[in-house]
C-alpha beads as a LAMMPS data file, in Angstrom:
LAMMPS data file: protein, C-alpha beads

438 atoms
437 bonds

1 atom types
1 bond types

-500.0 500.0 xlo xhi
-500.0 500.0 ylo yhi
-500.0 500.0 zlo zhi

Masses

1 110.0

Atoms # bond

1 1 1 -4.014 7.792 9.421
2 1 1 -3.993 10.901 7.271
3 1 1 -1.657 11.158 4.290
4 1 1 -2.204 13.752 1.568
5 1 1 -1.575 13.425 -2.170
6 1 1 1.873 14.984 -1.885
7 1 1 2.910 12.332 0.619
8 1 1 1.469 9.493 -1.496
9 1 1 3.473 10.825 -4.447
10 1 1 6.661 11.351 -2.444
11 1 1 6.557 7.777 -1.149
12 1 1 5.481 6.298 -4.518
13 1 1 2.491 4.622 -2.907
14 1 1 0.917 5.127 -6.315
15 1 1 2.845 6.104 -9.414
16 1 1 2.044 7.060 -13.003
17 1 1 4.369 4.225 -14.022
18 1 1 2.722 1.543 -11.946
19 1 1 5.710 -0.789 -11.768
20 1 1 7.488 1.886 -9.737
21 1 1 4.756 1.983 -7.077
22 1 1 4.269 0.368 -3.695
23 1 1 0.831 -0.669 -4.927
24 1 1 2.418 -2.775 -7.663
25 1 1 4.813 -4.254 -5.088
26 1 1 1.962 -5.652 -2.961
27 1 1 -0.522 -6.479 -5.721
28 1 1 -0.860 -10.258 -5.838
29 1 1 -4.616 -10.209 -6.417
30 1 1 -6.219 -12.511 -8.983
31 1 1 -9.118 -10.392 -10.204
32 1 1 -9.642 -6.848 -11.430
33 1 1 -12.230 -6.316 -8.702
34 1 1 -9.806 -7.540 -6.059
35 1 1 -7.166 -5.231 -7.452
36 1 1 -9.530 -2.257 -7.285
37 1 1 -10.418 -3.150 -3.700
38 1 1 -6.731 -3.417 -2.791
39 1 1 -6.149 -0.005 -4.361
40 1 1 -8.921 1.429 -2.185
41 1 1 -7.488 -0.208 0.942
42 1 1 -4.016 1.152 0.234
43 1 1 -5.407 4.634 -0.418
44 1 1 -7.198 4.645 2.943
45 1 1 -4.812 3.696 5.775
46 1 1 -6.519 2.722 9.012
47 1 1 -7.050 5.024 11.961
48 1 1 -7.320 2.707 14.960
49 1 1 -5.239 -0.044 16.515
50 1 1 -8.345 -2.241 16.553
51 1 1 -8.777 -1.998 12.764
52 1 1 -5.087 -2.616 12.139
53 1 1 -4.969 -5.586 14.512
54 1 1 -8.088 -7.057 12.907
55 1 1 -6.533 -6.779 9.441
56 1 1 -3.274 -8.308 10.653
57 1 1 -5.216 -11.250 12.104
58 1 1 -6.917 -11.873 8.761
59 1 1 -3.656 -11.711 6.813
60 1 1 -1.897 -14.030 9.261
61 1 1 -4.647 -16.623 8.811
62 1 1 -4.499 -16.293 5.026
63 1 1 -0.733 -16.749 5.107
64 1 1 -1.226 -20.075 6.888
65 1 1 -3.424 -21.421 4.086
66 1 1 -2.106 -19.514 1.076
67 1 1 -0.640 -22.647 -0.539
68 1 1 -4.116 -24.229 -0.541
69 1 1 -5.977 -21.215 -1.922
70 1 1 -8.435 -22.623 -4.514
71 1 1 -8.005 -21.947 -8.235
72 1 1 -11.740 -22.318 -8.867
73 1 1 -12.397 -18.583 -9.171
74 1 1 -10.504 -16.691 -11.859
75 1 1 -10.769 -13.171 -13.199
76 1 1 -12.516 -14.679 -16.220
77 1 1 -15.124 -16.269 -13.964
78 1 1 -15.933 -12.926 -12.355
79 1 1 -16.048 -11.143 -15.713
80 1 1 -18.471 -13.714 -17.156
81 1 1 -20.824 -13.270 -14.189
82 1 1 -20.768 -9.475 -14.478
83 1 1 -21.285 -9.632 -18.241
84 1 1 -24.213 -12.054 -17.795
85 1 1 -26.279 -9.342 -16.142
86 1 1 -25.293 -6.768 -18.748
87 1 1 -26.207 -8.955 -21.732
88 1 1 -29.762 -9.113 -23.075
89 1 1 -31.130 -12.614 -23.754
90 1 1 -34.567 -13.845 -24.751
91 1 1 -36.814 -14.334 -21.718
92 1 1 -36.189 -17.694 -20.112
93 1 1 -39.389 -19.730 -19.693
94 1 1 -40.640 -20.503 -16.177
95 1 1 -40.910 -24.160 -15.225
96 1 1 -38.361 -25.324 -17.776
97 1 1 -38.784 -28.922 -18.902
98 1 1 -37.355 -31.130 -21.568
99 1 1 -39.701 -29.854 -24.298
100 1 1 -39.629 -26.090 -23.799
101 1 1 -35.922 -26.223 -23.002
102 1 1 -35.290 -28.031 -26.294
103 1 1 -37.353 -25.437 -28.176
104 1 1 -35.580 -22.543 -26.456
105 1 1 -32.206 -24.007 -27.373
106 1 1 -33.346 -24.599 -30.952
107 1 1 -34.887 -21.166 -31.538
108 1 1 -32.487 -19.092 -29.402
109 1 1 -29.220 -20.923 -29.846
110 1 1 -26.828 -17.986 -29.169
111 1 1 -28.797 -16.930 -26.081
112 1 1 -28.803 -20.490 -24.763
113 1 1 -25.018 -20.685 -25.188
114 1 1 -24.587 -17.468 -23.183
115 1 1 -26.854 -18.782 -20.414
116 1 1 -25.114 -22.155 -20.281
117 1 1 -21.646 -20.593 -20.210
118 1 1 -22.672 -18.093 -17.529
119 1 1 -24.398 -20.686 -15.349
120 1 1 -21.262 -22.840 -15.396
121 1 1 -19.120 -19.925 -14.244
122 1 1 -21.647 -18.927 -11.584
123 1 1 -21.550 -22.445 -10.165
124 1 1 -17.745 -22.380 -10.193
125 1 1 -17.827 -19.063 -8.342
126 1 1 -20.253 -20.252 -5.658
127 1 1 -18.320 -23.475 -5.164
128 1 1 -15.090 -21.493 -5.016
129 1 1 -16.444 -19.454 -2.112
130 1 1 -17.259 -22.654 -0.287
131 1 1 -13.738 -23.969 -0.898
132 1 1 -12.289 -20.780 0.606
133 1 1 -14.473 -21.182 3.673
134 1 1 -13.401 -24.828 3.984
135 1 1 -9.780 -23.712 4.431
136 1 1 -10.722 -22.315 7.837
137 1 1 -12.863 -25.189 9.113
138 1 1 -10.462 -26.098 11.910
139 1 1 -9.064 -22.607 12.490
140 1 1 -9.981 -19.788 14.809
141 1 1 -11.522 -17.440 12.274
142 1 1 -10.753 -13.749 12.898
143 1 1 -13.953 -11.769 13.553
144 1 1 -13.515 -9.542 10.490
145 1 1 -13.213 -12.591 8.235
146 1 1 -15.965 -14.475 10.035
147 1 1 -18.363 -11.594 9.418
148 1 1 -17.960 -12.091 5.676
149 1 1 -18.286 -15.866 5.980
150 1 1 -21.542 -15.502 7.886
151 1 1 -22.880 -13.232 5.182
152 1 1 -21.838 -15.757 2.515
153 1 1 -23.699 -18.501 4.383
154 1 1 -26.848 -16.402 4.561
155 1 1 -26.765 -15.495 0.869
156 1 1 -26.189 -19.110 -0.156
157 1 1 -28.981 -20.444 2.049
158 1 1 -31.492 -20.937 -0.760
159 1 1 -32.696 -24.309 -2.155
160 1 1 -31.678 -23.563 -5.756
161 1 1 -28.245 -22.370 -4.681
162 1 1 -27.756 -25.478 -2.576
163 1 1 -28.505 -27.577 -5.679
164 1 1 -25.989 -25.570 -7.701
165 1 1 -23.313 -26.132 -5.079
166 1 1 -23.640 -29.901 -5.630
167 1 1 -23.289 -29.756 -9.411
168 1 1 -20.275 -31.037 -11.306
169 1 1 -19.551 -28.387 -13.908
170 1 1 -17.274 -30.761 -15.780
171 1 1 -20.322 -32.868 -16.688
172 1 1 -22.861 -31.639 -19.273
173 1 1 -26.062 -30.276 -17.756
174 1 1 -29.531 -31.007 -19.243
175 1 1 -30.968 -27.929 -21.038
176 1 1 -33.898 -27.807 -18.608
177 1 1 -31.540 -27.505 -15.653
178 1 1 -29.433 -24.897 -17.427
179 1 1 -32.521 -22.747 -18.011
180 1 1 -33.787 -23.304 -14.455
181 1 1 -30.500 -22.032 -13.031
182 1 1 -30.250 -19.246 -15.609
183 1 1 -33.736 -17.918 -14.845
184 1 1 -33.084 -18.077 -11.107
185 1 1 -29.798 -16.180 -11.435
186 1 1 -31.316 -13.512 -13.699
187 1 1 -34.555 -12.886 -11.836
188 1 1 -34.008 -13.895 -8.217
189 1 1 -30.310 -13.864 -7.402
190 1 1 -28.796 -10.804 -9.086
191 1 1 -28.315 -8.632 -6.002
192 1 1 -27.135 -11.490 -3.747
193 1 1 -24.656 -12.598 -6.411
194 1 1 -23.309 -9.076 -6.904
195 1 1 -22.905 -8.797 -3.124
196 1 1 -21.029 -12.110 -3.108
197 1 1 -18.742 -10.707 -5.805
198 1 1 -18.000 -7.695 -3.598
199 1 1 -17.194 -10.009 -0.693
200 1 1 -14.899 -12.068 -2.901
201 1 1 -13.106 -8.928 -4.089
202 1 1 -12.376 -8.105 -0.452
203 1 1 -11.099 -11.649 0.127
204 1 1 -8.981 -11.368 -3.013
205 1 1 -7.513 -8.048 -1.839
206 1 1 -6.593 -9.596 1.515
207 1 1 -5.141 -12.608 -0.298
208 1 1 -2.999 -10.243 -2.401
209 1 1 -1.720 -8.513 0.730
210 1 1 -0.989 -11.853 2.402
211 1 1 0.903 -13.093 -0.649
212 1 1 2.954 -9.897 -0.677
213 1 1 3.987 -10.648 2.902
214 1 1 4.910 -14.216 1.930
215 1 1 6.776 -13.428 -1.290
216 1 1 8.637 -10.387 0.047
217 1 1 9.262 -11.627 3.582
218 1 1 7.399 -8.736 5.196
219 1 1 7.049 -8.819 8.978
220 1 1 4.051 -7.600 10.940
221 1 1 4.856 -4.602 13.141
222 1 1 3.832 -4.228 16.753
223 1 1 1.735 -1.211 17.673
224 1 1 2.521 0.231 21.081
225 1 1 -0.010 1.950 23.321
226 1 1 1.481 5.125 24.778
227 1 1 0.741 8.835 24.814
228 1 1 3.827 10.057 22.973
229 1 1 4.945 8.769 19.562
230 1 1 7.491 6.020 19.018
231 1 1 9.053 4.438 15.943
232 1 1 11.757 1.788 16.163
233 1 1 12.840 -0.586 13.401
234 1 1 15.657 -3.056 12.881
235 1 1 17.015 -3.827 9.407
236 1 1 14.490 -1.599 7.708
237 1 1 14.871 -1.287 3.931
238 1 1 13.177 0.308 0.942
239 1 1 11.000 -2.355 -0.687
240 1 1 11.214 -1.024 -4.255
241 1 1 14.994 -1.363 -4.537
242 1 1 16.430 -4.534 -6.087
243 1 1 19.411 -4.614 -3.719
244 1 1 18.408 -2.500 -0.725
245 1 1 20.596 -1.678 2.247
246 1 1 19.040 -2.228 5.668
247 1 1 18.998 0.419 8.381
248 1 1 18.066 0.593 12.021
249 1 1 16.210 3.615 13.330
250 1 1 14.833 4.624 16.721
251 1 1 12.763 7.733 17.334
252 1 1 11.431 8.081 20.857
253 1 1 9.730 10.775 22.964
254 1 1 13.163 11.806 24.280
255 1 1 14.833 11.675 20.860
256 1 1 12.072 12.640 18.468
257 1 1 14.044 14.625 15.864
258 1 1 16.526 13.005 13.464
259 1 1 18.870 15.496 11.773
260 1 1 20.264 13.701 8.727
261 1 1 23.247 14.765 6.636
262 1 1 25.435 13.246 3.948
263 1 1 26.573 13.716 0.371
264 1 1 24.185 13.712 -2.560
265 1 1 23.472 10.127 -3.692
266 1 1 24.587 8.919 -0.267
267 1 1 21.216 7.463 0.669
268 1 1 19.377 10.197 2.598
269 1 1 16.263 10.278 0.421
270 1 1 16.062 6.497 0.205
271 1 1 16.278 6.179 3.977
272 1 1 13.555 8.774 4.543
273 1 1 11.265 7.110 2.023
274 1 1 11.937 3.671 3.524
275 1 1 10.754 4.899 6.928
276 1 1 7.699 6.498 5.337
277 1 1 6.713 3.444 3.287
278 1 1 7.086 1.084 6.246
279 1 1 4.995 3.350 8.466
280 1 1 2.346 3.659 5.779
281 1 1 2.139 -0.110 5.188
282 1 1 1.906 -0.683 8.933
283 1 1 -1.185 1.523 9.059
284 1 1 -2.798 -0.475 6.252
285 1 1 -2.438 -3.614 8.364
286 1 1 0.352 -5.008 6.183
287 1 1 3.673 -6.502 7.037
288 1 1 6.618 -4.127 6.678
289 1 1 10.065 -4.404 5.030
290 1 1 12.030 -4.790 8.247
291 1 1 13.256 -7.510 10.572
292 1 1 11.017 -6.046 13.262
293 1 1 9.243 -2.792 13.906
294 1 1 7.477 -1.185 16.857
295 1 1 5.518 2.019 16.542
296 1 1 2.591 3.928 17.923
297 1 1 -0.523 4.693 15.935
298 1 1 -0.002 7.937 14.040
299 1 1 -2.763 10.401 13.328
300 1 1 -0.979 11.425 10.164
301 1 1 2.088 11.151 7.946
302 1 1 3.319 14.148 5.949
303 1 1 6.343 14.486 3.687
304 1 1 8.221 17.282 1.999
305 1 1 10.477 15.502 -0.466
306 1 1 9.768 16.339 -4.107
307 1 1 8.708 19.962 -4.262
308 1 1 8.289 21.799 -7.559
309 1 1 7.656 25.323 -8.740
310 1 1 4.353 26.318 -10.328
311 1 1 4.909 28.404 -13.440
312 1 1 1.207 28.875 -14.135
313 1 1 0.559 30.355 -10.698
314 1 1 3.868 32.193 -10.699
315 1 1 4.997 30.378 -7.560
316 1 1 8.696 29.707 -7.041
317 1 1 10.231 26.537 -5.679
318 1 1 11.152 28.319 -2.456
319 1 1 7.649 29.745 -2.055
320 1 1 6.153 26.258 -2.352
321 1 1 8.650 24.967 0.212
322 1 1 7.562 27.668 2.636
323 1 1 3.886 26.964 2.027
324 1 1 4.405 23.241 2.595
325 1 1 6.139 23.930 5.921
326 1 1 3.366 26.334 6.898
327 1 1 0.635 23.807 6.119
328 1 1 2.581 21.130 7.987
329 1 1 2.807 23.290 11.118
330 1 1 -0.900 24.104 10.917
331 1 1 -1.794 20.416 10.723
332 1 1 0.491 18.983 13.365
333 1 1 -0.257 21.688 15.923
334 1 1 -3.222 19.646 17.168
335 1 1 -1.584 17.617 19.928
336 1 1 -1.945 14.344 17.986
337 1 1 0.789 11.977 16.852
338 1 1 2.412 12.772 13.506
339 1 1 5.400 11.559 11.520
340 1 1 7.007 14.287 9.406
341 1 1 9.578 13.572 6.688
342 1 1 11.522 16.480 5.177
343 1 1 14.219 15.967 2.560
344 1 1 16.712 18.721 1.701
345 1 1 14.838 21.689 3.116
346 1 1 15.038 25.070 1.358
347 1 1 16.886 24.110 -1.767
348 1 1 15.145 26.979 -3.553
349 1 1 17.112 29.885 -2.066
350 1 1 20.722 30.969 -1.510
351 1 1 22.880 29.197 1.061
352 1 1 22.923 31.926 3.721
353 1 1 19.174 32.414 3.504
354 1 1 18.581 28.646 3.526
355 1 1 20.735 28.229 6.647
356 1 1 18.818 30.901 8.522
357 1 1 15.440 29.518 7.428
358 1 1 16.391 25.918 8.161
359 1 1 17.699 26.750 11.627
360 1 1 14.483 28.583 12.449
361 1 1 12.366 25.642 11.260
362 1 1 14.352 23.003 13.145
363 1 1 14.447 25.020 16.360
364 1 1 10.695 25.497 16.148
365 1 1 9.655 21.989 15.143
366 1 1 11.849 20.244 17.701
367 1 1 9.603 21.699 20.457
368 1 1 6.678 19.553 19.342
369 1 1 6.781 16.491 21.575
370 1 1 3.861 14.662 19.946
371 1 1 5.542 14.499 16.540
372 1 1 8.489 12.554 15.170
373 1 1 10.685 14.284 12.596
374 1 1 13.274 13.140 10.089
375 1 1 14.923 16.051 8.309
376 1 1 17.785 15.805 5.864
377 1 1 19.867 18.751 4.739
378 1 1 22.989 19.598 2.780
379 1 1 23.532 22.540 5.120
380 1 1 25.840 20.752 7.531
381 1 1 26.950 24.018 9.123
382 1 1 23.714 24.518 11.037
383 1 1 24.186 21.222 12.880
384 1 1 26.696 22.658 15.345
385 1 1 24.254 25.186 16.782
386 1 1 21.558 22.502 17.056
387 1 1 23.640 20.190 19.234
388 1 1 22.490 22.092 22.309
389 1 1 19.067 20.457 22.012
390 1 1 18.944 17.042 23.703
391 1 1 16.016 15.664 21.686
392 1 1 17.828 15.941 18.321
393 1 1 19.647 12.879 16.952
394 1 1 22.473 13.486 14.476
395 1 1 23.107 10.855 11.816
396 1 1 24.878 10.922 8.456
397 1 1 25.573 8.682 5.490
398 1 1 29.244 7.979 5.050
399 1 1 31.002 8.638 1.762
400 1 1 34.652 8.015 0.976
401 1 1 36.998 8.683 -1.916
402 1 1 39.174 5.917 -3.356
403 1 1 41.365 6.629 -6.386
404 1 1 39.363 9.794 -7.011
405 1 1 36.193 7.695 -7.146
406 1 1 33.224 8.171 -4.838
407 1 1 32.399 5.176 -2.688
408 1 1 28.996 5.139 -0.990
409 1 1 28.650 2.725 1.925
410 1 1 24.971 3.646 2.486
411 1 1 25.642 3.049 6.166
412 1 1 24.067 5.305 8.739
413 1 1 26.637 6.755 11.146
414 1 1 26.321 8.834 14.278
415 1 1 27.267 12.493 13.907
416 1 1 27.226 15.177 11.210
417 1 1 28.737 14.780 7.757
418 1 1 31.399 17.212 6.594
419 1 1 31.702 15.884 3.044
420 1 1 32.329 18.461 0.331
421 1 1 32.071 16.385 -2.806
422 1 1 30.249 18.601 -5.292
423 1 1 33.369 19.632 -7.205
424 1 1 34.648 16.071 -7.274
425 1 1 31.391 14.882 -8.822
426 1 1 31.579 17.706 -11.360
427 1 1 35.113 16.657 -12.239
428 1 1 34.333 12.949 -12.251
429 1 1 31.544 13.438 -14.777
430 1 1 33.905 15.298 -17.106
431 1 1 32.178 18.647 -16.790
432 1 1 35.313 20.440 -15.562
433 1 1 37.315 19.238 -18.579
434 1 1 34.512 20.284 -20.926
435 1 1 34.504 23.753 -19.391
436 1 1 38.279 24.062 -19.783
437 1 1 37.976 23.205 -23.455
438 1 1 35.400 25.912 -24.200

Bonds

1 1 1 2
2 1 2 3
3 1 3 4
4 1 4 5
5 1 5 6
6 1 6 7
7 1 7 8
8 1 8 9
9 1 9 10
10 1 10 11
11 1 11 12
12 1 12 13
13 1 13 14
14 1 14 15
15 1 15 16
16 1 16 17
17 1 17 18
18 1 18 19
19 1 19 20
20 1 20 21
21 1 21 22
22 1 22 23
23 1 23 24
24 1 24 25
25 1 25 26
26 1 26 27
27 1 27 28
28 1 28 29
29 1 29 30
30 1 30 31
31 1 31 32
32 1 32 33
33 1 33 34
34 1 34 35
35 1 35 36
36 1 36 37
37 1 37 38
38 1 38 39
39 1 39 40
40 1 40 41
41 1 41 42
42 1 42 43
43 1 43 44
44 1 44 45
45 1 45 46
46 1 46 47
47 1 47 48
48 1 48 49
49 1 49 50
50 1 50 51
51 1 51 52
52 1 52 53
53 1 53 54
54 1 54 55
55 1 55 56
56 1 56 57
57 1 57 58
58 1 58 59
59 1 59 60
60 1 60 61
61 1 61 62
62 1 62 63
63 1 63 64
64 1 64 65
65 1 65 66
66 1 66 67
67 1 67 68
68 1 68 69
69 1 69 70
70 1 70 71
71 1 71 72
72 1 72 73
73 1 73 74
74 1 74 75
75 1 75 76
76 1 76 77
77 1 77 78
78 1 78 79
79 1 79 80
80 1 80 81
81 1 81 82
82 1 82 83
83 1 83 84
84 1 84 85
85 1 85 86
86 1 86 87
87 1 87 88
88 1 88 89
89 1 89 90
90 1 90 91
91 1 91 92
92 1 92 93
93 1 93 94
94 1 94 95
95 1 95 96
96 1 96 97
97 1 97 98
98 1 98 99
99 1 99 100
100 1 100 101
101 1 101 102
102 1 102 103
103 1 103 104
104 1 104 105
105 1 105 106
106 1 106 107
107 1 107 108
108 1 108 109
109 1 109 110
110 1 110 111
111 1 111 112
112 1 112 113
113 1 113 114
114 1 114 115
115 1 115 116
116 1 116 117
117 1 117 118
118 1 118 119
119 1 119 120
120 1 120 121
121 1 121 122
122 1 122 123
123 1 123 124
124 1 124 125
125 1 125 126
126 1 126 127
127 1 127 128
128 1 128 129
129 1 129 130
130 1 130 131
131 1 131 132
132 1 132 133
133 1 133 134
134 1 134 135
135 1 135 136
136 1 136 137
137 1 137 138
138 1 138 139
139 1 139 140
140 1 140 141
141 1 141 142
142 1 142 143
143 1 143 144
144 1 144 145
145 1 145 146
146 1 146 147
147 1 147 148
148 1 148 149
149 1 149 150
150 1 150 151
151 1 151 152
152 1 152 153
153 1 153 154
154 1 154 155
155 1 155 156
156 1 156 157
157 1 157 158
158 1 158 159
159 1 159 160
160 1 160 161
161 1 161 162
162 1 162 163
163 1 163 164
164 1 164 165
165 1 165 166
166 1 166 167
167 1 167 168
168 1 168 169
169 1 169 170
170 1 170 171
171 1 171 172
172 1 172 173
173 1 173 174
174 1 174 175
175 1 175 176
176 1 176 177
177 1 177 178
178 1 178 179
179 1 179 180
180 1 180 181
181 1 181 182
182 1 182 183
183 1 183 184
184 1 184 185
185 1 185 186
186 1 186 187
187 1 187 188
188 1 188 189
189 1 189 190
190 1 190 191
191 1 191 192
192 1 192 193
193 1 193 194
194 1 194 195
195 1 195 196
196 1 196 197
197 1 197 198
198 1 198 199
199 1 199 200
200 1 200 201
201 1 201 202
202 1 202 203
203 1 203 204
204 1 204 205
205 1 205 206
206 1 206 207
207 1 207 208
208 1 208 209
209 1 209 210
210 1 210 211
211 1 211 212
212 1 212 213
213 1 213 214
214 1 214 215
215 1 215 216
216 1 216 217
217 1 217 218
218 1 218 219
219 1 219 220
220 1 220 221
221 1 221 222
222 1 222 223
223 1 223 224
224 1 224 225
225 1 225 226
226 1 226 227
227 1 227 228
228 1 228 229
229 1 229 230
230 1 230 231
231 1 231 232
232 1 232 233
233 1 233 234
234 1 234 235
235 1 235 236
236 1 236 237
237 1 237 238
238 1 238 239
239 1 239 240
240 1 240 241
241 1 241 242
242 1 242 243
243 1 243 244
244 1 244 245
245 1 245 246
246 1 246 247
247 1 247 248
248 1 248 249
249 1 249 250
250 1 250 251
251 1 251 252
252 1 252 253
253 1 253 254
254 1 254 255
255 1 255 256
256 1 256 257
257 1 257 258
258 1 258 259
259 1 259 260
260 1 260 261
261 1 261 262
262 1 262 263
263 1 263 264
264 1 264 265
265 1 265 266
266 1 266 267
267 1 267 268
268 1 268 269
269 1 269 270
270 1 270 271
271 1 271 272
272 1 272 273
273 1 273 274
274 1 274 275
275 1 275 276
276 1 276 277
277 1 277 278
278 1 278 279
279 1 279 280
280 1 280 281
281 1 281 282
282 1 282 283
283 1 283 284
284 1 284 285
285 1 285 286
286 1 286 287
287 1 287 288
288 1 288 289
289 1 289 290
290 1 290 291
291 1 291 292
292 1 292 293
293 1 293 294
294 1 294 295
295 1 295 296
296 1 296 297
297 1 297 298
298 1 298 299
299 1 299 300
300 1 300 301
301 1 301 302
302 1 302 303
303 1 303 304
304 1 304 305
305 1 305 306
306 1 306 307
307 1 307 308
308 1 308 309
309 1 309 310
310 1 310 311
311 1 311 312
312 1 312 313
313 1 313 314
314 1 314 315
315 1 315 316
316 1 316 317
317 1 317 318
318 1 318 319
319 1 319 320
320 1 320 321
321 1 321 322
322 1 322 323
323 1 323 324
324 1 324 325
325 1 325 326
326 1 326 327
327 1 327 328
328 1 328 329
329 1 329 330
330 1 330 331
331 1 331 332
332 1 332 333
333 1 333 334
334 1 334 335
335 1 335 336
336 1 336 337
337 1 337 338
338 1 338 339
339 1 339 340
340 1 340 341
341 1 341 342
342 1 342 343
343 1 343 344
344 1 344 345
345 1 345 346
346 1 346 347
347 1 347 348
348 1 348 349
349 1 349 350
350 1 350 351
351 1 351 352
352 1 352 353
353 1 353 354
354 1 354 355
355 1 355 356
356 1 356 357
357 1 357 358
358 1 358 359
359 1 359 360
360 1 360 361
361 1 361 362
362 1 362 363
363 1 363 364
364 1 364 365
365 1 365 366
366 1 366 367
367 1 367 368
368 1 368 369
369 1 369 370
370 1 370 371
371 1 371 372
372 1 372 373
373 1 373 374
374 1 374 375
375 1 375 376
376 1 376 377
377 1 377 378
378 1 378 379
379 1 379 380
380 1 380 381
381 1 381 382
382 1 382 383
383 1 383 384
384 1 384 385
385 1 385 386
386 1 386 387
387 1 387 388
388 1 388 389
389 1 389 390
390 1 390 391
391 1 391 392
392 1 392 393
393 1 393 394
394 1 394 395
395 1 395 396
396 1 396 397
397 1 397 398
398 1 398 399
399 1 399 400
400 1 400 401
401 1 401 402
402 1 402 403
403 1 403 404
404 1 404 405
405 1 405 406
406 1 406 407
407 1 407 408
408 1 408 409
409 1 409 410
410 1 410 411
411 1 411 412
412 1 412 413
413 1 413 414
414 1 414 415
415 1 415 416
416 1 416 417
417 1 417 418
418 1 418 419
419 1 419 420
420 1 420 421
421 1 421 422
422 1 422 423
423 1 423 424
424 1 424 425
425 1 425 426
426 1 426 427
427 1 427 428
428 1 428 429
429 1 429 430
430 1 430 431
431 1 431 432
432 1 432 433
433 1 433 434
434 1 434 435
435 1 435 436
436 1 436 437
437 1 437 438
């Protein structure tokens, strides 16, 4: 699924302040390499139902055994192995025995300590891989996971490695054996060991995704096979909020355009982002923040939420809004399935101009049957003329006033909002009084 940088930013998939990102939300990896692999996976959503289903199968199996996941491999273990190949040590003698091993240790004490420490961590790493494989001994291993296990078996199928797998790293090893293993790892097992590290990083990334599903209660969505796009979710919520409100949404081929209204701070942007994040996570193979979700595979996801002007290029806010809409139309006019999220269209021009532009955009976009749209606007007036189109859904976020205080229910209602609360907010924040006192 395609998603450009603007969309990734709008949905906070990644964020300059990492704790505010979706990536941080799902990162339960144990190693830096696993974290980097997870970052790559999240940055490259999948493009086929087969890939998504395969990833879901892996995560579901990991969820079953997550409580038994071995502690043998730590980030420190991986770092020691990587550093071992970057650190120069005195050449290790071939055919190590008690005498030359004793001399090596005596003459090259610091180097021997590095080798011994590294060998111990290498053994822990290799044994840790075996422990992970053992978790699935009596399980039906998903093909994508089994492919990695078969490669692990092939790389470990060497006599010296088999000896290392039987070692007890808690017991001191004779210097001759330490040097035998150290020489083997340095001269004959570097590339296989680095490949095993890459495999483990993938396993660690999947483990992080599985743990996110467990800890956050994410549910795996169901991908439907049909020609026209579909997105339905029950009790969908935004995963980055501490106390989120759940929504239900249904966009179908017959009702593929959601026209969303409501007061500022009423929940429009949060709702749009919640739909976008859930759809994005679904295409990574993850569980989603919803009770259940059904959707078709989307070719792409585009958003228009946080536009900005460009002073250096001399481009206004409105100009950038227009260019974003133009690029969106160019992309989605390919007959493939798209999900388009637009929040507060044409804020960068006067009201009358914005109404005319917004009406033209909605009337044009709603003709595209292979795309689902969610569009929010503060221009409630244009809703009346759009009610003639049967494929447009009208929803709004309810706001009430109690004792001159705004009360946001964050509940999605059917219809078009007619709230006019700008002046009340201005008054509530004391700005009106400040102006009177000037």
